[in-house]
C-alpha positions as CSV (number, residue, x, y, z in Angstrom):
1,Q,0.0,0.0,0.0
2,V,1.6,3.3,-1.2
3,Q,1.7,5.9,1.5
4,L,3.3,9.4,1.4
5,V,3.3,11.4,4.6
6,E,4.3,15.0,4.7
7,S,5.8,17.0,7.7
8,G,7.7,20.0,8.4
9,G,4.9,22.7,7.6
10,G,4.1,25.6,10.1
11,L,3.9,29.2,10.5
12,V,6.9,31.4,9.4
13,Q,7.7,35.1,8.9
14,A,8.3,36.4,5.5
15,G,12.0,35.9,4.7
16,G,12.2,32.8,6.8
17,S,12.7,29.1,5.8
18,L,11.2,25.9,6.2
19,R,12.1,22.2,5.2
20,L,9.4,19.9,4.2
21,S,10.0,16.1,4.3
22,C,7.9,13.4,2.5
23,S,8.4,9.8,3.9
24,A,7.3,7.2,1.5
25,S,6.2,3.6,2.3
26,G,4.8,0.7,0.3
27,F,7.2,1.2,-2.6
28,A,11.0,1.8,-3.3
29,L,11.1,5.6,-3.8
30,S,14.4,5.2,-5.7
31,S,12.7,4.1,-8.8
32,F,10.3,6.9,-9.2
33,T,10.1,10.5,-10.1
34,M,8.8,12.6,-7.2
35,G,7.4,16.1,-6.9
36,W,5.8,18.7,-4.7
37,F,2.7,20.7,-5.5
38,R,0.8,23.3,-3.5
39,Q,-2.8,24.5,-3.2
40,A,-3.9,27.9,-1.8
41,P,-7.3,28.7,-0.8
42,D,-9.7,29.1,-3.7
43,K,-6.8,28.3,-6.2
44,E,-6.0,25.3,-8.1
45,R,-3.2,22.9,-7.1
46,E,0.0,24.0,-8.8
47,F,3.3,22.3,-9.6
48,V,6.2,23.5,-7.3
49,A,9.1,21.1,-8.1
50,V,10.2,17.7,-9.5
51,I,13.1,15.5,-9.1
52,R,13.8,12.4,-11.2
53,W,14.5,9.2,-9.7
54,S,18.3,9.4,-10.5
55,A,18.3,13.1,-9.0
56,D,20.1,14.1,-12.4
57,H,17.1,16.3,-13.3
58,R,15.4,18.9,-11.2
59,Y,12.9,21.4,-12.3
60,Y,11.2,24.3,-10.4
61,A,8.1,26.4,-11.1
62,D,9.2,30.1,-11.9
63,S,7.6,31.3,-8.8
64,V,10.0,29.4,-6.5
65,K,13.1,29.0,-8.7
66,G,16.2,30.1,-6.8
67,R,14.5,30.0,-3.4
68,F,13.2,26.3,-3.3
69,T,15.4,23.1,-3.6
70,I,14.0,19.7,-4.0
71,S,16.2,16.8,-2.9
72,R,15.9,13.1,-2.1
73,D,17.4,10.3,-0.1
74,N,16.7,7.1,-1.5
75,A,18.2,5.1,1.3
76,K,15.7,6.8,3.7
77,N,12.9,6.7,1.2
78,A,12.2,10.3,1.5
79,V,12.0,13.5,-0.4
80,Y,12.6,17.0,0.7
81,L,11.7,20.5,0.0
82,Q,14.0,23.3,1.4
83,M,12.1,26.6,1.2
84,N,14.0,29.8,1.6
85,S,13.0,33.5,1.4
86,L,9.5,32.7,1.9
87,N,6.9,35.3,1.3
88,P,3.1,35.4,1.9
89,E,2.5,34.2,-1.6
90,D,3.9,31.0,-0.7
91,T,1.2,30.4,1.8
92,A,-0.6,27.0,0.8
93,F,-1.0,23.3,1.5
94,Y,1.9,21.5,0.2
95,Y,1.6,17.9,-1.3
96,C,4.1,15.2,-2.0
97,A,3.6,13.5,-5.2
98,L,4.5,10.2,-6.9
99,G,4.8,10.4,-10.5
100,R,3.0,8.2,-13.0
101,A,6.0,8.3,-15.1
102,T,9.4,10.3,-15.4
103,Y,7.6,13.7,-16.0
104,I,5.7,15.7,-13.5
105,R,4.2,19.0,-14.3
106,R,0.5,18.6,-13.8
107,A,-1.8,17.0,-11.3
108,E,-2.7,14.6,-14.1
109,D,0.9,13.3,-14.0
110,V,0.7,12.1,-10.4
111,A,-0.2,8.6,-9.2
112,Y,-0.4,9.2,-5.5
113,W,-0.7,12.2,-3.2
114,G,0.2,12.7,0.3
115,Q,-2.2,14.2,2.7
116,G,-0.4,17.5,2.7
117,T,1.1,19.9,5.3
118,Q,0.2,23.6,5.8
119,V,2.6,26.3,5.3
120,T,1.7,29.8,6.4
121,V,3.9,32.7,5.8
122,S,3.2,35.9,7.7
123,S,4.1,39.4,6.4
């Protein structure tokens, strides 16, 4: 049974940092492309970042490029999202995502979702 469990969300002031973690079980994360999405109130879920199974390819949404870093530890079956220079526009529920294939850009590319973790950035 595939499970993705996010942690690390919380309340932070603008300019601060948070590190989100996604712990996977029920499958070997090392063979899959993983990603992060986020959803703010009254908005559609949007792509944030993706990392290929070999970690040789990472891609970011323009809105987070240069501030967020996605990484993975296949030995720990975990994926991370380091978020720096946070601003109020980053406030959202953040979701870990297991890709259907090697490409993740849209929600349709996701096979499994975590339950999400809330990130709130105060101004």
